[in-house]
Structures are given as C-alpha cells and as structure tokens.
C-alpha positions in Angstrom: -3.8 4.2 16.6 -1.6 3.8 19.3 -3.3 0.2 21.7 -2.2 -1.4 24.9 -3.4 -4.2 27.2 -4.4 -6.5 23.9 -5.7 -9.5 24.8 -8.6 -12.3 23.4 -11.4 -13.4 25.2 -12.1 -17.6 24.9 -15.0 -16.5 22.7 -13.0 -14.6 20.5 -13.8 -11.5 21.9 -10.8 -8.7 21.3 -10.2 -6.4 23.5 -7.5 -3.2 24.4 -7.6 0.2 25.6 -6.4 3.0 23.4 -3.2 4.8 24.2 -1.6 8.0 23.5 0.7 8.9 20.9 4.2 8.7 22.0 8.0 8.4 22.0 9.3 4.3 21.8 6.1 3.0 19.8 6.3 0.6 16.7 7.7 2.3 13.6 9.0 5.3 15.7 6.3 7.8 14.1 5.7 9.7 16.7 9.7 11.1 17.3 10.8 10.8 13.7 11.8 13.9 12.8 10.8 13.7 9.0 7.5 13.2 9.5 5.8 15.8 7.4 2.7 17.1 8.4 0.8 20.4 7.5 2.4 23.4 9.6 -0.8 24.4 10.8 -1.2 20.9 13.0 0.7 19.5 15.8 2.1 16.6 15.6 -0.1 15.1 18.3 -3.0 16.5 16.7 -2.4 15.1 13.3 -1.5 11.4 14.4 -4.6 11.4 16.2 -6.5 11.5 13.3 -8.1 9.5 10.5 -5.9 9.5 6.9 -5.8 7.8 3.6 -2.6 6.4 2.5 -2.2 8.7 0.2 -1.8 11.5 3.2 0.2 8.6 5.0 2.3 8.4 2.5 3.0 12.0 1.8 4.3 12.0 5.8 5.6 9.2 6.1 8.0 7.9 2.9 11.1 10.1 4.3 11.1 8.7 7.9 13.2 5.5 8.7 11.0 3.2 8.4 8.9 4.9 5.1 5.5 3.4 3.9 5.8 0.8 6.8 2.4 1.7 8.3 1.0 1.3 4.6 2.4 -2.0 3.9 1.1 -3.5 7.6 -2.0 -2.1 6.9 -2.4 -3.7 3.3 -1.1 -6.8 4.9 -3.6 -7.3 8.2 -6.5 -5.8 6.4 -9.4 -8.0 4.7 -9.9 -7.0 1.4 -12.6 -8.7 -0.8 -11.6 -10.1 -3.8 -13.9 -10.7 -6.8 -14.7 -14.4 -6.3 -14.4 -14.4 -2.7 -16.7 -12.0 -1.2 -19.7 -14.4 -0.1 -21.8 -11.2 1.5 -21.8 -9.9 -1.7 -25.7 -9.3 -2.8 -28.2 -11.4 -4.8 -26.0 -14.5 -4.7 -27.7 -18.3 -5.0 -27.0 -20.7 -2.1 -24.7 -22.7 -4.3 -22.8 -18.8 -5.2 -22.3 -18.0 -1.9 -21.3 -21.1 -0.6 -18.2 -21.4 -3.6 -17.2 -18.3 -3.0 -17.0 -18.6 1.0 -15.0 -22.0 0.2 -12.0 -19.6 -2.0 -12.5 -17.3 0.7 -11.2 -19.8 3.1 -8.4 -21.3 0.4 -7.0 -17.9 0.2 -7.1 -16.9 4.4 -5.3 -20.5 4.6 -2.2 -19.3 2.6 -1.6 -16.0 4.2 1.3 -16.2 6.5 1.5 -16.8 10.2 3.9 -14.9 11.1 5.8 -12.6 10.0 9.5 -11.8 10.0 11.9 -8.6 9.1 15.5 -7.8 8.8 16.9 -5.7 11.6 19.4 -2.9 10.4 22.6 -4.4 9.2 21.1 -8.1 8.9 21.0 -9.6 5.3 18.9 -12.4 4.3 20.3 -12.7 1.0 24.3 -14.1 1.0 24.6 -12.7 -2.4 25.1 -9.3 -1.6 24.7 -6.4 1.2 21.9 -4.5 1.7 21.7 -2.8 4.8 18.3 -4.0 6.1 18.3 -7.2 4.6 17.4 -7.1 0.9 13.8 -5.9 1.2 13.7 -8.0 4.3 13.0 -5.2 6.1 10.6 -1.6 6.2 13.7 0.8 6.6 13.7 3.3 3.7 16.8 1.9 2.5 15.0 -1.5 1.6 12.0 -0.1 0.3 12.7 3.2 -1.2 13.2 2.0 -5.4 14.3 4.3 -8.5 11.7 3.8 -11.8 13.2 4.8 -14.9 11.4 5.3 -18.0 13.5 5.3 -21.3 11.4 7.1 -23.8 11.7 7.8 -27.6 10.3 10.5 -29.5 7.0 8.6 -29.9 6.3 7.4 -26.4 5.4 10.7 -24.9 7.3 10.4 -21.7 9.0 14.0 -21.1 12.8 14.4 -21.4 14.8 15.2 -18.8 11.7 14.5 -16.1 12.5 14.6 -12.2 9.4 13.2 -10.1 9.4 13.7 -6.9 5.7 13.3 -6.1 6.2 10.1 -3.9 4.1 6.6 -5.3 4.7 3.1 -4.4 5.6 -0.3 -7.0 1.8 -0.1 -7.4 2.0 2.7 -9.8 3.6 1.1 -12.3 1.4 -1.2 -14.3 -1.4 1.5 -14.3 1.3 3.7 -15.7 2.3 1.9 -18.4 -1.1 0.9 -19.2 -1.9 4.6 -19.5 1.1 5.5 -21.4 -0.6 2.8 -24.3 -4.0 3.7 -23.4 -5.2 1.0 -22.5 -7.1 2.1 -19.3 -9.1 5.5 -18.8 -10.6 7.4 -15.6 -10.6 5.2 -12.4 -8.0 3.2 -13.4 -10.5 1.1 -15.0 -9.2 -1.4 -18.1 -10.7 -1.0 -21.6 -12.5 -3.7 -23.7 -9.9 -5.7 -24.7 -8.8 -6.4 -21.3 -11.9 -6.5 -19.4 -13.1 -9.3 -21.7 -9.6 -11.0 -20.4 -10.7 -10.8 -16.9 -9.1 -8.0 -15.9 -10.4 -5.2 -13.6 -9.9 -1.9 -11.5 -5.7 -1.9 -11.2 -4.8 -0.5 -8.0 -1.8 1.9 -7.7 -2.1 5.8 -8.8 -1.3 6.7 -12.4 1.8 8.8 -11.9 0.5 11.6 -14.0 3.9 13.6 -14.9 5.1 10.5 -17.0 1.9 9.9 -18.1 1.1 13.6 -19.9 -2.6 14.1 -18.7 -4.2 13.6 -15.2 -6.1 10.5 -14.4 -7.9 12.0 -11.3 -9.5 10.1 -8.6 -7.5 7.1 -9.2 -6.3 7.4 -5.4 -8.6 4.7 -2.9 -9.0 6.3 0.5 -9.1 3.3 3.3 
C-alpha cells in the first residue's frame, strides 16, 4: 500500500496518508512492463486490492525487483513462533512470562538496518554478480535454478521443466514429499514431529513430487 507523510508521535503512534499507485515508487511495480496481472483488470485496479503472497509472486517474479516485495513483507512482519507467542490462550503466568522473554530475545537480534546492493555493485570480491551476489532485490540476484537429478526409483519425472515460479522455501518440503515424510498441508510425519518439527513453510513443487499437495499455500 503506497503511503506518504509518515510520522511517529512521542507516544509511539504511527501516522501516514494513503497515496495512489504511480510511477517512481519503491520497487517500481507500477511502471514495470513485466508485471503479470489478469487481463480483465487494469494495473491500478489490481494493485489497489489485497493479494496473497502467491498472487504477488505470479504477478511480480519477472519484474526488475522479482520477489522483493514478498521478501520485505517477510522481513518486517511479525510471525509468532511456538515458544514466543505470549498471547496464546490457556498459558500459566510463568509460561506467559517465559514466552515474552523468548520473544524479546528474538526481537533483540533482528537487524536495525538493511543494506542492499545497487545494480553493478558487488559485495563479494571473489566473483562478479550484477546486483551484488544476493546482496540486492534485483531479479538477476534472486533468480535461482533448482535441479533434481533423479533415477529409476526416485519418482522424479525425466526431462521435466517446471514453469511455475517457486522460492527457496519449497526445497525442503519437496524433498520430504519425495521421501514420504510429510502429508497434506506440509505437516511432518510422526517421526519428524517427535523431533520437534512443525508444519514446513513453502509450497511443495507438485510437478516434481508427482502428486498434488493441496492446501499448502499460506495467504498473508
């Protein structure tokens, strides 16, 4: 959501004005010709609505900043993890206090400043990668190739080219799906659950796994 005139009061209250979508905003979404939106909607109408992370990925992954919007959303949004959710129901006072302490520990190690490489800058002297060796949000730095080398008994189709966009969160659940270690909605099997694993984020690459793991897309 584009905003303007952002300010914060002494008591911590955040104030801003909602702005219109236009060229020149961060990530340059409005003017990028590679934005892929439904044909029956104009760009302004589509951008003015709320969308899931998957819908944003489909629309933006070919643009200059690729999945930068999704990445920034993940960075700046608070996702309570088990053991840090002090607001969960049926907690004893001591448990609530301990969870609040663990949440504070996690917040204290979060970054205060994020630096991204501009185009043609490089954060790694060992080699040249336009955009900065994963130091930027440009597509050339975030675009990666995932290759599976299978065999007769792996179930991985031969010569398969996946055209659906995925991100790196899909690697682990896809491998576990191939080995039969997760079920629907990315839930781990009993042996993994006993080791403390919980539902894995990311989508299973169904084309590789060989069957549809429906319901594994989390909407923000």
